[in-house]
C-alpha positions in Angstrom: 65.3 62.1 1.1 68.0 63.0 -1.5 66.7 63.8 -4.9 69.7 62.5 -6.8 70.5 58.8 -7.3 73.6 57.8 -5.4 76.2 55.7 -7.1 78.2 53.4 -4.8 80.5 50.4 -5.3 78.8 47.5 -3.6 75.9 46.0 -1.6 77.5 46.8 1.8 77.7 50.5 0.7 74.0 50.4 -0.2 73.1 49.2 3.3 75.2 51.9 5.0 73.8 54.7 2.8 70.2 53.5 3.3 70.7 53.6 7.1 71.6 57.3 6.7 69.2 58.5 4.0 66.3 57.5 1.9 67.5 57.4 -1.7 67.7 55.3 -4.8 71.1 53.8 -5.4 73.1 52.3 -8.3 75.8 49.7 -7.6 78.9 49.8 -9.9 80.1 46.4 -9.0 83.6 47.6 -8.6 86.1 48.4 -11.4 84.4 46.2 -14.0 81.9 48.9 -14.9 79.6 47.4 -17.4 78.0 49.5 -20.3 74.6 48.8 -18.7 75.7 50.4 -15.5 77.1 53.5 -17.3 73.8 53.8 -19.2 71.9 53.6 -15.9 74.0 56.4 -14.5 73.5 58.5 -17.6 69.8 58.0 -17.3 69.9 58.9 -13.6 71.7 62.2 -14.4 69.1 63.0 -17.0 66.1 62.2 -14.7 67.1 63.3 -11.2 70.8 63.8 -11.1 73.5 61.5 -9.7 76.0 61.7 -6.9 79.2 59.5 -7.2 80.0 58.3 -3.7 82.8 55.8 -3.9 85.3 54.5 -1.3 88.2 56.8 -0.4 90.8 54.4 -1.7 92.6 53.8 -5.0 89.9 51.7 -6.5 87.2 54.1 -5.5 89.0 57.0 -7.1 89.6 55.0 -10.3 85.9 54.2 -10.5 85.0 57.9 -9.9 87.3 59.0 -12.7 85.9 56.3 -15.1 82.3 57.4 -14.4 83.1 61.1 -14.6 84.8 60.6 -18.0 81.8 58.8 -19.4 79.0 60.6 -17.7 78.9 64.4 -17.6 76.9 66.2 -14.9 77.4 64.0 -11.9 77.9 65.5 -8.4 80.7 64.1 -6.3 80.6 63.3 -2.6 83.8 62.4 -0.7 84.2 60.6 2.6 87.4 61.2 4.6 89.5 58.0 4.8 89.6 58.0 8.6 85.8 58.0 8.7 85.5 55.1 6.3 88.1 52.8 7.9 87.4 49.9 10.3 90.0 47.3 11.2 92.1 48.3 8.2 89.2 48.0 5.8 88.4 51.2 3.8 84.9 51.6 2.5 81.6 53.6 2.7 80.1 50.6 4.5 82.3 51.4 7.6 81.2 55.0 8.0 78.7 56.3 10.5 75.3 57.6 9.5 76.5 61.1 10.5 79.6 60.9 8.3 77.6 59.7 5.3 75.0 62.5 5.8 77.7 65.1 6.0 79.6 63.9 3.0 76.4 63.8 0.9 75.3 67.2 2.1 78.7 68.6 0.7 78.3 66.9 -2.8 79.7 69.2 -5.5 79.2 69.3 -9.2 82.2 69.3 -11.6 82.6 72.6 -13.5 82.0 72.3 -17.2 84.2 75.3 -18.0 87.9 75.1 -17.1 88.5 77.4 -14.1 91.8 78.7 -12.7 90.7 80.4 -9.4 93.4 78.6 -7.5 97.1 78.2 -8.4 100.2 76.6 -7.1 100.9 79.9 -5.4 97.8 79.5 -3.2 98.9 75.9 -2.4 102.3 77.1 -1.3 101.1 80.2 0.6 98.7 78.0 2.6 101.3 75.2 3.3 99.2 72.7 1.3 102.4 71.8 -0.6 106.0 72.1 0.4 105.6 71.8 4.1 106.1 68.9 6.5 102.4 68.7 7.3 101.1 69.5 3.8 99.3 66.1 3.4 97.6 66.5 6.7 96.5 70.1 5.8 95.2 68.9 2.5 93.2 66.2 4.2 91.7 68.6 6.7 90.9 71.3 4.1 89.5 68.7 1.8 87.3 67.3 4.6 86.0 70.8 5.4 85.3 71.7 1.8 83.8 68.2 1.0 86.2 67.6 -1.8 88.2 64.8 -0.2 91.9 64.1 0.1 94.2 64.2 -2.9 97.9 64.6 -3.7 98.9 68.2 -4.5 98.0 68.0 -8.2 94.6 66.3 -7.6 93.8 68.7 -4.8 94.5 71.8 -6.9 92.3 70.3 -9.6 89.5 69.7 -7.2 89.7 73.2 -5.8 89.2 74.5 -9.4 86.9 71.9 -10.8 84.4 71.5 -7.9 83.5 75.2 -7.7 85.2 76.0 -4.4 84.9 79.8 -3.8 87.8 81.9 -2.5 85.8 82.6 0.7 85.1 78.9 1.3 88.8 78.2 0.8 89.9 80.9 3.3 87.4 79.6 5.9 88.6 76.1 5.5 92.2 77.1 5.9 91.3 79.2 9.0 89.5 76.3 10.5 92.6 74.1 10.6 94.8 76.9 12.0 92.4 77.3 15.0 
């Protein structure tokens, strides 16, 4: 059982998550986030905590950003796109139980204090930007760290804002080299 309440986009996501773990869930209903839904998420954070677990697509990221801007203190879980895709459809509902459990186990809180542990220099030195396979490397490192895929700017922000340590980062980079 997961203590936190998990926030997902739709009913199919609820079914997939419930197959993987016993937990209370909140459905956003997509991009049209109603004030009642935001209030339920705020209440969840105050009572037990909340994990935002949206689809790894444009709409899912937009929903995540809207919630994060209105509700402080949520954790974030990310599912790699390839583990959430079935017949061209991207969504949590397509993921295996194992993938869902792993993503939820790597949920991270946003930092409340701005942090600059990682810089553009780290990104360049580790070929996360400026190399032919930079996007593949970001995807693999993001998967290892549980922070998801992002473009270079998003990825750097996630490294700093989700509390990734220097040691975790080094291990993740090593894991894709091997």
